[in-house]
C-alpha positions as CSV (number, residue, x, y, z in Angstrom):
1,M,4.0,10.5,21.4
2,K,6.7,8.7,20.2
3,M,4.1,7.6,17.2
4,F,0.6,7.4,16.1
5,C,-0.8,4.4,14.4
6,Y,-4.7,3.0,14.7
7,Q,-5.2,1.4,11.2
8,C,-6.1,-1.9,12.9
9,Q,-8.7,-2.9,15.3
10,E,-6.1,-4.2,18.5
11,T,-4.9,-0.6,18.7
12,A,-4.2,0.4,22.2
13,K,-7.5,0.9,23.9
14,G,-9.0,1.2,21.0
15,T,-7.7,4.8,20.4
16,G,-4.3,4.0,18.6
17,C,-0.8,2.9,19.8
18,T,1.2,6.1,21.0
19,V,4.6,4.3,22.1
20,R,4.9,0.5,20.6
21,G,2.0,-0.8,18.3
22,V,0.1,-3.8,19.8
23,C,1.2,-5.6,16.8
24,G,5.0,-5.4,17.6
25,K,5.7,-2.3,15.4
26,T,8.2,0.2,17.2
27,D,8.0,3.7,16.8
28,H,10.8,3.9,14.7
29,V,9.3,2.1,11.7
30,S,6.0,3.5,12.3
31,N,7.5,6.8,11.8
32,L,9.4,5.4,8.8
33,Q,6.3,4.4,7.3
34,D,4.1,7.8,7.7
35,L,7.6,9.3,5.8
36,L,7.2,6.6,3.0
37,I,3.7,7.6,2.5
38,Y,4.4,11.5,2.5
39,V,7.0,10.8,0.0
40,V,4.6,8.3,-2.1
41,K,2.0,11.4,-2.4
42,G,4.9,13.3,-3.6
43,I,4.9,11.2,-6.4
44,A,1.1,11.2,-6.8
45,V,1.1,15.1,-7.0
46,V,4.2,14.8,-10.2
47,S,2.1,11.9,-11.8
48,N,-1.0,14.0,-11.6
49,K,1.0,17.0,-13.3
50,G,2.0,14.4,-16.2
51,L,-1.8,13.5,-16.5
52,E,-2.8,16.6,-16.5
53,A,-0.2,17.2,-19.7
54,G,-0.8,14.0,-21.2
55,L,2.1,12.4,-19.7
56,K,2.2,8.9,-17.9
57,F,5.2,7.5,-16.0
58,P,4.4,3.6,-15.7
59,E,7.4,3.4,-13.8
60,A,5.3,4.9,-10.9
61,N,2.6,3.0,-10.7
62,F,4.3,-0.6,-9.5
63,F,6.1,1.4,-7.2
64,T,3.3,3.4,-5.7
65,I,0.8,0.3,-5.0
66,N,4.1,-1.2,-3.6
67,A,5.1,1.3,-1.1
68,L,1.5,1.5,0.0
69,F,1.4,-2.2,0.2
70,M,4.2,-2.0,2.7
71,T,3.1,0.3,5.3
72,I,-0.5,-1.9,5.7
73,T,-0.4,-3.5,9.1
74,N,2.2,-6.4,9.5
75,A,3.2,-6.6,6.4
76,N,6.7,-5.0,6.9
77,F,8.4,-4.2,9.6
78,D,12.1,-3.9,8.4
79,D,13.3,-0.2,8.9
80,G,16.3,-0.5,6.5
81,I,13.8,-1.7,3.9
82,I,11.6,1.0,4.2
83,I,14.5,3.4,4.2
84,E,15.5,2.5,1.0
85,K,12.1,2.7,-0.5
86,I,11.9,6.1,0.7
87,K,15.1,6.8,-0.8
88,E,14.1,4.9,-4.3
89,G,10.9,7.1,-4.1
90,L,12.4,10.4,-4.1
91,D,14.8,9.2,-7.2
92,L,11.8,8.5,-8.8
93,R,9.6,11.5,-8.0
94,D,12.4,13.5,-8.9
95,N,13.5,11.7,-12.4
96,M,9.9,12.4,-12.8
97,K,10.1,16.3,-12.1
98,S,12.9,16.2,-14.7
99,E,11.0,14.7,-17.6
100,L,8.4,17.2,-16.8
101,V,10.2,20.1,-17.4
102,E,12.2,19.2,-20.4
103,K,8.5,18.9,-21.8
104,G,8.1,22.1,-20.8
105,V,5.2,21.4,-17.5
106,S,5.5,24.1,-15.1
107,L,6.1,22.9,-11.5
108,D,5.7,26.4,-9.7
109,G,3.6,25.7,-6.5
110,L,3.9,22.1,-5.9
111,H,3.5,20.9,-2.5
112,D,6.1,20.2,0.1
113,V,5.6,16.3,-0.9
114,A,7.4,16.7,-4.2
115,I,9.5,19.0,-3.3
116,W,11.5,18.1,-0.1
117,T,14.9,15.9,0.4
118,P,16.3,14.9,3.2
119,D,19.7,16.6,4.0
120,S,21.7,13.2,4.2
121,D,20.8,9.3,4.7
122,E,21.3,9.9,8.3
123,A,18.2,12.4,8.3
124,L,16.0,9.8,7.1
125,L,17.0,8.3,10.5
126,E,15.5,10.9,12.3
127,K,11.7,11.6,13.7
128,A,11.8,15.3,13.0
129,K,10.1,15.3,9.6
130,S,8.0,11.8,10.3
131,S,6.6,13.9,13.1
132,E,5.6,16.8,11.0
133,V,3.9,14.6,8.2
134,G,2.3,11.8,10.5
135,I,-1.3,11.5,10.9
136,L,-1.9,13.9,13.7
137,A,-0.5,16.9,11.5
138,T,-4.2,17.3,10.7
139,E,-5.6,19.1,13.5
140,D,-9.0,18.4,12.8
141,E,-9.9,15.3,14.0
142,D,-13.1,14.7,11.6
143,I,-11.0,15.8,8.5
144,R,-7.7,13.4,9.6
145,S,-10.0,10.6,10.3
146,L,-11.3,10.8,6.7
147,R,-8.2,11.2,5.3
148,E,-6.6,8.3,7.3
149,L,-10.1,6.3,6.2
150,I,-9.4,7.2,2.5
151,T,-5.6,6.2,2.8
152,Y,-6.4,2.7,4.4
153,G,-8.5,1.8,1.7
154,L,-6.1,2.7,-0.8
155,K,-3.3,0.4,1.2
156,G,-5.9,-2.2,0.7
157,M,-6.4,-1.3,-2.8
158,A,-2.8,-1.3,-3.7
159,A,-2.4,-5.2,-1.8
160,Y,-5.2,-6.5,-4.4
161,A,-3.6,-4.4,-7.4
162,E,-0.2,-5.9,-6.6
163,H,-1.4,-9.3,-6.3
164,A,-3.4,-8.5,-9.4
165,Y,-0.2,-7.2,-10.8
166,N,2.0,-10.6,-10.4
167,L,-0.4,-12.3,-12.5
168,G,0.0,-10.0,-15.6
169,S,-3.3,-7.7,-14.9
170,E,-3.2,-4.2,-14.0
171,S,-5.6,-1.1,-14.6
172,E,-4.9,2.5,-15.8
173,D,-7.9,4.2,-14.2
174,I,-7.3,2.5,-10.5
175,Y,-3.5,3.8,-10.9
176,A,-5.1,7.7,-11.8
177,F,-7.6,7.5,-8.9
178,I,-4.9,6.4,-6.4
179,Y,-3.1,9.1,-7.5
180,R,-6.1,11.6,-7.6
181,A,-7.2,10.2,-4.0
182,L,-3.5,10.5,-2.7
183,E,-3.4,14.2,-3.9
184,A,-7.3,14.7,-2.3
185,T,-5.3,14.0,1.2
186,L,-3.5,17.2,1.0
187,D,-5.8,19.6,-0.4
188,D,-7.4,21.6,3.1
189,S,-9.8,23.1,1.1
190,L,-12.0,20.0,0.9
191,T,-14.7,19.7,3.3
192,A,-15.9,16.7,5.3
193,D,-18.5,16.5,3.0
194,D,-16.2,16.3,0.0
195,L,-14.0,13.9,1.7
196,V,-16.9,11.7,2.4
197,A,-17.8,11.6,-1.1
198,L,-14.0,10.7,-1.7
199,T,-14.1,8.0,0.9
200,L,-17.6,6.3,-1.2
201,E,-15.3,6.5,-4.4
202,T,-12.4,5.0,-2.9
203,G,-14.9,2.0,-2.0
204,K,-15.9,1.7,-5.6
205,Y,-12.6,1.3,-7.0
206,G,-11.8,-0.9,-4.3
207,V,-14.7,-3.1,-5.7
208,D,-13.2,-3.0,-9.3
209,A,-9.5,-3.8,-8.0
210,M,-10.9,-6.9,-6.0
211,A,-12.7,-7.6,-9.1
212,M,-9.7,-7.4,-11.1
213,L,-7.7,-9.5,-8.8
214,D,-10.5,-12.3,-9.2
215,A,-10.4,-12.2,-12.8
216,A,-6.7,-12.6,-12.7
217,N,-6.7,-15.5,-10.2
218,T,-9.8,-17.5,-11.8
219,G,-8.2,-16.9,-15.3
220,A,-5.0,-18.4,-13.6
221,Y,-6.2,-21.3,-11.4
222,G,-9.7,-21.8,-12.5
223,N,-13.4,-20.9,-11.8
224,P,-13.9,-21.8,-7.6
225,E,-15.8,-24.6,-7.0
226,I,-17.3,-26.3,-3.7
227,T,-14.2,-28.2,-1.8
228,E,-13.9,-30.0,1.5
229,V,-10.9,-29.4,2.9
230,N,-9.0,-31.8,5.7
231,I,-7.9,-29.5,8.6
232,G,-6.1,-32.0,10.5
233,V,-2.3,-31.8,10.6
234,R,0.7,-34.4,10.1
235,D,3.8,-35.6,11.1
236,N,5.5,-34.3,8.4
237,P,7.8,-30.8,8.5
238,A,5.6,-28.3,7.2
239,I,5.3,-24.4,6.3
240,L,1.9,-22.4,7.1
241,I,1.0,-19.8,4.4
242,S,-0.8,-16.5,5.2
243,G,-1.4,-13.3,2.8
244,H,-3.5,-13.1,-0.2
245,D,-1.2,-14.0,-3.2
246,L,-2.2,-17.1,-4.9
247,K,1.1,-17.0,-7.0
248,D,3.2,-17.5,-3.8
249,L,1.2,-20.2,-3.1
250,K,1.3,-21.5,-6.2
251,Q,5.3,-21.1,-6.3
252,L,5.4,-22.7,-3.1
253,L,3.1,-26.3,-3.8
254,D,5.8,-26.4,-7.0
255,Q,9.1,-26.0,-5.0
256,T,7.6,-28.4,-2.6
257,E,6.6,-30.8,-4.4
258,G,7.9,-34.6,-3.6
259,T,9.9,-32.8,-0.9
260,G,7.9,-34.7,1.9
261,V,7.0,-31.1,3.1
262,D,3.4,-30.5,3.8
263,V,1.6,-26.8,2.8
264,Y,-1.1,-25.3,5.2
265,T,-3.0,-22.5,4.4
266,H,-4.0,-20.0,7.4
267,G,-6.5,-16.9,7.1
268,E,-7.4,-15.2,3.9
269,M,-4.9,-17.8,2.1
270,L,-7.8,-20.9,3.0
271,P,-9.7,-19.9,0.0
272,G,-6.7,-21.2,-2.3
273,H,-8.5,-24.4,-1.9
274,Y,-11.5,-23.8,-4.1
275,Y,-9.1,-23.0,-7.1
276,P,-9.1,-26.3,-9.3
277,E,-5.5,-25.7,-9.7
278,F,-4.6,-26.1,-6.3
C-alpha cells in the first residue's frame, strides 16, 4: 500500500484509501501526516514526564492542538507546511528534553517517539519511517481501531480547542488529557477494554472542549437566538466561508465591509448567523 487512511466516511470501498485519498489527498501527504502525529506523540511523552515532575511546557500546548488539527480530514494538504511542522515539533521536543535534563529528570527508557530524529531534511521526504509508524503498524485490528478512534477524537477536540484559543480560552485539563491519551496509544499493555474506557473518556473531554468553545463564542459574539437566514444569492463578487472558526468569520466581515463583496456561509459556519454579533 502507498498509504492507508480511514479517518472519514468517504473512504474507498468503505474500508480505507490505499493509493490516493477520495478527498484528493496524496499518499505523500498522508504519510507525512502520520509522521507528524508520531512527532506529536513524542511531545506528549516528554510533556507527561514534565508533568510528573511538576514542570509544564506552555509552548507545547498550542503546537500540539495545531498539529493535530492540521492532520484532520481536508484541513491541510500542503506537504511543505507539514514538513516544516514536523521539524518544528522535533526542535520543540528536544528543547523540552534538554530542560528536563537540566532539572534532573531522568529520561531513561523513552519510547522511540521521543527519540527518533531524521538524518537529514531529505529523510523527511522518504516514506520509510512513516510506513513504520502509520496506522497499520498496529497489527491487532481491534487495538488499531480503538487507538485510531481515540486519535480522531483528539483531532476533533484539538480543532475546538484551537478555535477557543483564538478567542483567548484554554484548559490545562484538556491539554493534560490530550498528552495522556496520545501516550496511551503507544502502550501495548493496554487491552481493548482499557482502550474502550479511554475512548469514552475522550468523548467526555470532547464535550468539555465544545463547552469551552461555546463559552468563548457566546462571550465574544452574544448568546445565540432564532434567526431568519436568507438562502438566496446576489450578483456581487462573493466569498464562501466554511469551517468552524467564528473569529475568522468576524475578521472577514470586517475586511469586506463597504467593499461590495458579499460573504456566504457554508456547512459548519451556517450557525454563525444566530450570534447577535453577526
